[in-house]
C-alpha positions in Angstrom: 11.0 -6.7 14.4 8.7 -6.5 10.8 7.1 -3.5 10.3 4.0 -2.2 8.0 3.6 -0.2 5.4 0.7 1.6 3.6 -0.1 2.7 0.5 -2.7 5.7 0.1 -3.2 7.7 -3.4 -6.5 9.5 -3.5 -9.4 8.9 -6.9 -9.8 13.0 -6.9 -6.3 13.3 -8.1 -6.8 10.2 -10.3 -9.5 11.6 -12.3 -8.2 15.0 -13.1 -4.3 12.8 -15.0 -4.4 11.7 -17.8 -4.1 7.7 -18.6 -0.9 8.0 -20.4 0.5 10.1 -17.1 -0.3 7.5 -14.9 0.8 4.7 -16.8 4.3 6.7 -16.8 3.9 7.2 -12.9 3.1 3.0 -12.0 5.5 2.6 -14.5 8.4 4.2 -12.8 6.8 2.4 -10.3 7.6 -1.0 -10.4 11.0 0.0 -11.2 11.4 1.5 -8.4 9.4 -1.4 -6.3 12.0 -4.1 -7.2 15.0 -1.5 -5.4 12.8 -1.9 -2.5 12.5 -6.0 -3.2 16.3 -5.6 -3.6 17.4 -5.3 -0.5 16.2 -8.8 0.9 14.0 -7.3 2.7 10.7 -7.2 1.5 8.5 -9.6 3.6 4.9 -9.2 1.3 4.4 -7.0 -1.2 1.1 -6.5 -2.2 -1.6 -4.9 -4.7 -5.2 -3.3 -3.3 -7.8 -3.5 -6.0 -10.9 -1.1 -4.9 -12.8 -2.9 -4.2 -14.1 -2.8 -0.4 -16.4 -5.2 1.9 -17.9 -4.1 5.5 -17.9 -7.4 7.4 -18.8 -6.8 11.8 -21.8 -7.2 14.4 -25.0 -4.6 13.9 -28.1 -5.4 16.2 -26.8 -8.9 17.2 -27.0 -10.0 13.8 -24.1 -10.0 11.4 -24.3 -7.7 8.5 -21.8 -8.2 5.2 -22.1 -5.0 3.1 -20.5 -3.6 0.0 -18.2 0.0 0.5 -18.4 2.5 -2.5 -15.2 4.1 -0.6 -15.8 7.9 -1.7 -12.8 9.1 0.7 -10.2 11.8 0.0 -7.2 9.4 -0.1 -7.7 5.2 -0.6 -4.8 2.3 0.2 -3.6 1.3 -2.6 -1.1 -1.2 -1.7 0.4 -3.6 1.2 4.0 -4.2 2.2 5.8 -5.8 5.4 9.7 -5.4 5.7 11.8 -6.5 7.8 14.4 -4.6 10.0 15.9 -4.4 13.1 14.7 -1.0 14.2 11.9 1.7 13.5 14.1 4.1 11.8 15.3 0.8 9.3 12.4 0.6 8.7 11.6 4.1 7.9 15.0 4.1 5.6 14.3 1.1 3.6 9.8 2.7 3.3 12.2 5.3 1.9 12.9 3.5 -0.7 9.6 2.5 -1.8 7.8 4.2 -4.9 5.5 7.0 -2.9 8.3 8.2 -1.5 10.8 8.1 -5.1 8.8 8.5 -7.2 7.8 12.3 -8.9 4.2 11.6 -9.9 3.6 10.0 -6.8 2.8 13.7 -5.8 0.4 14.5 -8.0 -1.7 11.2 -7.5 -1.3 12.0 -4.2 1.0 9.0 -2.8 1.6 8.9 0.7 3.4 6.4 2.7 2.5 5.3 6.4 5.1 2.2 8.5 3.8 0.9 11.2 5.2 -1.7 13.5 3.6 -5.1 13.0 2.9 -7.1 17.1 1.9 -10.3 15.2 2.7 -11.6 11.4 2.1 -15.2 10.7 1.9 -16.5 7.1 0.2 -19.4 5.2 1.0 -20.2 1.6 -2.2 -21.6 0.3 -1.9 -24.3 -1.6 -4.2 -23.9 -5.3 
């Protein structure tokens, strides 16, 4: 079974730290993420930019709007892992930088793990 891991960060906490502190945390994050990659259980790993758009129907019309996020927590990345059970998925997710990098605590890093009931991946030709 596949599991979706959504990583979060706090923009407000990022704003209260220096660029050097953030770069140090990100550097440690990359090294820790490699450990999760090396398990062979990672299917997908992507970082998410802050730009966001809402697409939906309003008053019978399709609308697209840019969202200016002011949330306390924002999505920073998405990882999909493969595991036999939720317990195994949680153990694998515990290797994620959000759980392992000490600096992530003062930057508001968190990780959510959810079972996926459908997954299809198509590689696009460019």
